[in-house]
C-alpha positions in Angstrom: 39.4 57.3 -6.4 40.0 58.7 -2.9 40.7 62.4 -3.7 38.2 65.0 -2.6 35.9 66.6 -5.0 36.9 70.0 -6.3 34.6 73.0 -6.6 34.0 71.9 -10.1 33.1 68.4 -8.9 36.1 66.7 -10.5 37.9 64.4 -8.1 41.2 64.6 -9.9 41.3 68.3 -11.1 44.4 69.3 -9.1 46.4 66.7 -11.1 45.7 68.2 -14.5 46.8 71.5 -16.1 43.7 71.8 -18.4 40.1 70.8 -18.1 38.5 67.8 -19.8 37.1 68.7 -23.2 33.3 68.7 -23.7 33.7 66.0 -26.3 35.6 63.8 -23.9 33.0 64.5 -21.1 30.3 63.2 -23.4 32.3 60.2 -24.5 33.3 59.1 -21.1 30.2 60.0 -19.1 27.9 57.2 -17.8 25.5 59.2 -15.7 22.6 59.0 -18.0 22.5 55.3 -18.0 24.1 54.3 -14.7 21.8 56.6 -12.7 19.5 53.6 -12.4 22.1 52.4 -9.8 21.3 55.4 -7.6 19.3 53.7 -4.9 21.8 50.8 -4.7 24.6 53.4 -4.5 22.9 55.0 -1.6 22.4 51.7 0.2 26.0 50.8 -0.2 27.1 54.2 1.0 24.9 54.0 4.1 26.3 50.6 5.0 29.9 52.0 4.4 29.2 55.0 6.6 27.7 52.8 9.4 30.9 50.7 9.4 33.2 53.7 9.3 31.4 55.1 12.4 31.5 51.7 14.2 35.2 51.5 13.5 35.6 55.1 14.7 37.0 56.1 11.4 34.3 58.9 11.2 32.3 60.3 14.0 28.8 59.4 15.0 27.8 62.9 14.1 29.2 62.6 10.6 27.3 59.3 10.1 24.1 61.0 11.3 24.6 63.8 8.8 25.4 61.4 6.0 22.2 59.5 6.7 20.2 62.7 6.8 21.6 63.9 3.5 21.2 60.5 1.8 17.5 60.4 2.9 16.9 63.8 1.2 18.8 62.7 -1.9 16.8 59.5 -2.1 13.6 61.5 -1.8 14.7 63.8 -4.6 15.6 60.9 -6.9 12.3 59.1 -6.3 10.4 62.3 -6.9 12.3 63.0 -10.1 13.6 66.3 -8.9 17.3 65.3 -8.5 19.5 67.2 -11.0 21.8 64.8 -12.9 24.9 66.7 -14.2 27.0 65.5 -17.1 30.0 67.3 -15.7 30.0 65.0 -12.7 30.4 62.0 -15.1 28.6 59.2 -13.2 26.0 58.3 -10.6 28.5 58.2 -7.8 30.0 61.6 -8.2 26.5 63.2 -8.7 25.3 61.8 -5.4 28.5 62.6 -3.6 28.4 66.2 -4.8 24.8 66.6 -3.7 25.6 65.1 -0.4 28.4 67.5 0.2 26.1 70.4 -0.7 23.6 69.2 1.9 25.9 68.2 4.8 29.3 69.7 4.1 32.5 68.0 5.4 30.6 64.9 6.6 29.8 64.2 2.9 33.4 64.6 2.0 34.4 62.0 4.6 32.1 59.3 3.2 34.6 58.2 0.6 37.2 57.3 3.2 38.5 53.8 2.7 36.8 53.2 -0.6 37.2 53.9 -4.3 34.8 54.3 -7.1 36.2 50.9 -8.3 34.9 48.9 -5.4 31.9 51.2 -5.1 30.6 50.6 -8.6 31.3 46.8 -8.3 29.2 46.8 -5.2 26.4 48.7 -6.8 26.3 46.4 -9.8 26.1 43.3 -7.6 23.3 44.8 -5.6 21.5 45.6 -8.9 22.0 42.2 -10.4 20.9 40.5 -7.2 17.7 42.4 -7.1 17.2 41.7 -10.9 17.6 38.0 -10.3 15.1 38.0 -7.5 12.6 39.8 -9.8 13.2 37.5 -12.7 12.8 34.4 -10.6 9.4 35.6 -9.6 8.5 36.4 -13.2 9.7 33.0 -14.4 7.6 31.2 -11.8 4.7 33.4 -12.8 5.1 32.3 -16.4 5.3 28.6 -15.3 2.1 29.0 -13.3 0.3 30.4 -16.3 1.5 27.5 -18.5 0.4 25.1 -15.8 -3.1 26.5 -16.0 -3.0 26.0 -19.8 -1.6 22.4 -19.4 -4.3 21.5 -16.9 -7.1 22.7 -19.2 -5.7 20.5 -22.0 -4.3 17.5 -20.1 -6.5 15.3 -22.4 -6.3 17.3 -25.6 -4.5 15.2 -28.2 -2.1 16.8 -30.7 0.7 15.4 -32.9 4.2 15.3 -31.4 6.9 16.1 -34.0 10.5 15.2 -34.7 12.2 16.8 -37.8 8.9 18.7 -38.1 7.2 15.4 -39.2 4.4 13.8 -37.3 5.9 11.3 -34.8 3.6 10.2 -32.0 0.4 11.4 -30.4 0.9 13.6 -27.3 -1.3 15.9 -25.3 -1.2 19.6 -25.5 -0.8 19.7 -21.7 2.3 17.5 -22.0 3.7 19.9 -24.6 3.2 22.9 -22.3 4.9 21.1 -19.4 8.0 20.8 -21.5 8.3 24.6 -21.3 7.4 24.6 -17.6 10.5 22.3 -17.2 12.7 24.6 -19.3 11.7 27.7 -17.4 12.2 25.7 -14.2 15.8 25.1 -15.1 16.1 28.8 -15.8 15.0 29.5 -12.2 17.7 27.1 -11.0 20.4 28.7 -13.1 19.4 32.2 -11.9 19.4 31.1 -8.2 22.7 29.4 -8.6 24.2 32.5 -10.3 22.9 34.6 -7.4 25.3 32.8 -5.1 28.3 34.2 -7.0 26.7 37.6 -7.4 26.2 37.9 -3.6 29.8 38.5 -2.6 30.9 42.0 -1.4 33.7 43.8 -3.2 33.5 46.9 -1.1 36.7 47.4 0.9 39.0 46.4 -2.0 39.3 50.1 -2.6 41.1 51.0 -5.9 42.8 47.6 -6.2 45.0 46.9 -3.1 42.7 47.4 -0.2 42.9 50.3 2.3 45.1 51.4 5.2 42.0 52.2 7.3 40.8 49.6 9.9 37.6 48.7 8.0 35.3 45.8 8.8 34.2 44.3 5.5 32.2 41.5 7.0 30.1 44.0 8.9 29.2 45.8 5.6 28.5 42.4 4.0 26.0 41.5 6.8 24.4 44.9 6.6 23.8 44.6 2.8 22.8 41.0 2.9 25.8 39.6 1.2 26.8 36.0 1.9 30.5 36.6 1.8 33.2 39.1 0.8 35.4 38.9 -2.3 38.7 37.5 -0.9 41.1 39.2 -3.3 41.1 43.0 -3.8 42.4 42.8 -7.4 39.8 40.4 -8.4 37.1 42.2 -6.4 37.3 45.4 -8.5 38.0 43.8 -11.9 35.6 40.8 -11.8 32.6 40.9 -14.0 32.1 37.1 -14.2 28.9 37.5 -12.2 27.4 39.8 -14.9 28.5 37.5 -17.7 27.0 34.5 -15.9 23.8 36.4 -15.4 23.7 37.3 -19.1 24.4 33.7 -20.0 21.5 32.5 -17.9 19.4 35.3 -19.4 20.4 34.2 -22.9 19.1 30.7 -22.1 15.8 32.1 -20.8 15.4 33.9 -24.2 16.4 30.7 -26.0 13.4 29.0 -24.4 11.2 32.0 -25.0 12.2 31.9 -28.7 11.5 28.2 -29.1 8.1 28.7 -27.6 7.6 31.8 -29.8 8.5 29.8 -33.0 5.8 27.2 -32.1 3.2 29.7 -31.3 3.8 31.4 -34.7 3.6 28.1 -36.5 0.5 26.9 -34.6 -1.3 30.2 -35.2 -0.8 29.9 -39.0 -4.1 29.1 -40.8 -2.3 26.2 -42.5 -1.8 24.6 -39.1 -4.6 26.2 -37.0 -3.8 24.7 -33.6 -4.3 27.9 -31.6 -5.3 31.5 -31.6 -3.7 34.3 -29.7 -5.8 37.0 -28.1 -6.2 40.1 -30.2 -4.4 42.3 -27.6 -1.1 40.5 -28.4 -1.5 40.8 -32.2 -1.5 43.5 -34.9 -2.9 43.8 -38.4 -1.5 44.9 -41.7 -1.5 48.3 -43.2 -2.6 46.9 -46.6 -4.1 43.5 -46.0 -7.3 43.8 -43.9 -7.6 40.1 -43.1 -4.3 39.8 -41.4 -3.8 39.0 -37.7 -0.1 38.8 -37.0 1.4 37.3 -33.8 3.7 40.2 -33.2 4.5 39.5 -29.6 6.1 36.1 -30.1 7.7 37.3 -33.3 9.3 40.2 -31.6 10.4 38.1 -28.6 12.1 35.7 -31.1 13.9 38.7 -32.5 14.9 40.1 -29.0 16.6 36.8 -28.3 19.4 37.8 -30.7 19.7 41.1 -28.8 20.3 39.3 -25.5 22.8 37.0 -27.2 24.6 40.0 -28.4 24.8 41.5 -24.9 26.4 38.3 -23.7 29.0 38.4 -26.5 29.6 42.1 -25.7 30.5 41.3 -22.1 32.7 38.3 -23.0 34.5 40.4 -25.5 34.8 43.4 -23.1 36.6 41.2 -20.5 38.8 39.0 -22.6 41.7 41.3 -23.1 41.8 43.3 -19.8 44.8 43.2 -17.5 44.2 43.5 -13.8 42.8 45.4 -12.2 40.1 48.0 -13.0 40.1 49.6 -16.5 37.8 52.2 -18.0 36.6 49.5 -20.4 34.4 48.2 -17.6 32.1 51.2 -18.0 30.8 49.4 -21.0 29.4 46.6 -18.9 26.3 48.5 -17.8 24.3 49.1 -20.9 24.3 45.5 -22.1 23.6 44.3 -18.6 20.7 46.8 -18.1 19.1 46.0 -21.4 19.3 42.3 -20.7 17.4 42.8 -17.5 14.8 45.1 -19.2 14.3 42.6 -22.0 13.9 39.6 -19.7 11.5 41.4 -17.4 9.3 42.8 -20.1 9.3 39.6 -22.1 8.5 37.3 -19.1 5.7 39.6 -17.9 4.0 39.8 -21.3 4.4 36.0 -22.0 2.7 35.2 -18.7 -0.2 37.4 -19.7 -0.3 36.0 -23.2 -0.4 32.4 -22.0 -3.8 33.2 -20.6 -4.9 34.6 -24.0 -4.2 31.4 -26.0 -7.2 29.6 -27.4 -6.6 26.0 -28.3 -8.4 24.3 -31.2 -8.6 20.6 -30.2 -10.4 19.4 -33.4 -7.6 20.8 -35.6 -5.0 19.2 -33.3 -6.7 15.9 -33.4 -7.1 15.9 -37.2 -3.3 16.6 -37.5 -2.5 13.8 -35.1 -4.4 11.4 -37.4 -2.0 12.3 -40.3 1.4 10.7 -40.7 0.7 7.4 -39.0 1.3 8.7 -35.5 0.4 5.3 -33.9 2.9 3.3 -35.9 5.3 3.0 -32.9 2.3 1.7 -30.9 1.7 -1.0 -33.4 5.4 -2.0 -33.2 5.3 -2.1 -29.4 2.1 -4.2 -29.7 4.0 -6.8 -31.8 6.9 -6.8 -29.4 4.6 -7.6 -26.5 3.3 -10.5 -28.6 6.8 -11.9 -28.7 8.3 -10.4 -32.0 11.8 -8.9 -31.7 11.6 -5.1 -32.0 13.6 -4.9 -35.2 11.3 -7.4 -36.9 8.3 -5.5 -35.5 9.8 -2.3 -36.9 10.1 -3.8 -40.3 6.6 -5.3 -40.3 5.0 -1.9 -39.4 7.2 -0.1 -42.0 5.7 -2.4 -44.6 2.2 -1.7 -43.3 2.8 2.0 -43.5 4.0 1.7 -47.1 0.8 -0.2 -47.9 -1.3 2.6 -46.2 0.5 5.1 -48.5 -0.7 3.1 -51.5 -4.2 2.7 -50.1 -4.3 6.3 -48.9 -5.6 5.3 -45.5 -4.5 5.3 -41.9 -3.3 2.2 -40.0 -6.5 2.3 -37.8 -8.6 2.2 -41.0 -7.1 -1.0 -42.3 -9.1 -4.2 -41.7 -7.9 -7.0 -39.4 -7.1 -9.2 -42.4 -5.1 -6.4 -44.0 -3.1 -5.9 -40.9 -2.5 -9.6 -40.4 -0.8 -9.7 -43.8 2.1 -8.1 -42.1 2.2 -10.3 -39.0 0.1 -13.3 -37.9 0.5 -12.1 -34.3 -2.0 -9.3 -34.9 -5.4 -9.9 -33.3 -8.6 -8.0 -33.0 -7.2 -6.2 -29.8 -4.9 -4.2 -32.1 -7.5 -1.5 -32.8 -7.4 -0.3 -29.2 -3.7 0.2 -29.6 -4.1 2.2 -32.8 -6.4 4.9 -31.4 -5.0 8.2 -30.4 -6.4 7.9 -26.9 -5.0 4.5 -26.4 -1.6 5.7 -27.6 -1.3 8.5 -25.1 -2.9 6.6 -22.2 -0.3 3.8 -22.7 2.6 6.1 -21.9 1.7 6.1 -18.2 5.0 6.6 -16.4 6.8 9.6 -14.9 7.5 12.0 -17.7 5.1 10.4 -20.1 2.3 12.0 -22.0 -0.6 10.0 -20.4 -3.2 12.5 -19.1 -2.8 10.9 -15.6 0.9 11.7 -15.7 0.3 15.2 -17.0 -1.9 15.9 -14.0 0.6 14.4 -11.6 3.3 16.6 -13.1 1.2 19.7 -12.8 0.5 18.9 -9.1 4.3 18.3 -8.5 5.3 21.7 -10.0 2.5 23.5 -8.2 3.7 22.1 -4.9 7.2 23.4 -5.7 5.9 26.8 -6.6 3.8 26.9 -3.4 6.8 25.9 -1.3 
């Protein structure tokens, strides 16, 4: 919109023969949620005013007045004394009306060469860019907290699972590093998405550009954008960047939810691998013995909330013709809530990681169940010259015998084991120990304690860089 504000604050009032109804005002207004864009809106307006003055579209005096007025408005917003008016519909008109009250005609000239369409697109990009930067810091903070936990338990043996069945021994440190890797990919995705966020739409005006001799590249440099959006229609109607951010956020929450599921299972008395500090748990209103892992449970639930926001944005955009449509007002609440959910969740999980108490004895006891070193015995036979499929069959028969005898492979005598292969010697018992099993996987990405510590050092170096 390029029209001037009326005395009532409505930019289009001269076009209409009757006022907007109060019901429509409430239905179409966005000010009470988009006011969080206020400081980004001010930053964009100041950059726009600086360019207009440099291009001699407005005077230097007008620019100075705009800057003076915006400084006062910013102070009022930060102090909580700014009056947000429903009649002014959104954050942009509220700020513009207040600016005009403070500086008069100079405030009315600010909107020269732009529309609310490219203005809001700029504000949202500035907001998402700042959110990504904050979230990357929080993701790396969570990774650092998990590294501490991994280092403390680089030698702590636990069962690794497939199909929720005991598979092979691993270390708890190695298990934590899996999440460090997941959240590391989340960092990469956020940083990659930032490249497409960081393009300036301002200057596209309503949809076709402007007749004024603007310098879009100057505004981009002032606001720290890498480039401008190169098509005015696309610039005002594109919300791909918000969808991409929400998709990256949904993956963050996927990883949070997987971790939450394990924490809940591990804290169950039937498993008893860990305990979570009391400050992250609650009790029961009727059962006094209960200690419920509410934080991971709630994070698991909030994952669906973020998924829903992604679907909302995808659905919002799928049927829109070019260029801007009022539908796009609905992009903000799901976007804002995605940011809030990610920020709060990552902050609390980094804190909670420091409140996890590991129970090594319970983990070790569980690793001794389910014949976790059976694969090690098969590998042992292969190294003795037996083809892997034959080794697999021999060990399967040994496991079945252990079932009948109700013992572990390591508890069988040498004679009992040799019944399944004559290649088995007295060196086999070193292979069948839990420590021997994890230590043998001594390669990049393996669970050997030496490799766990090397992985921790590698990630710490990345975080320090």
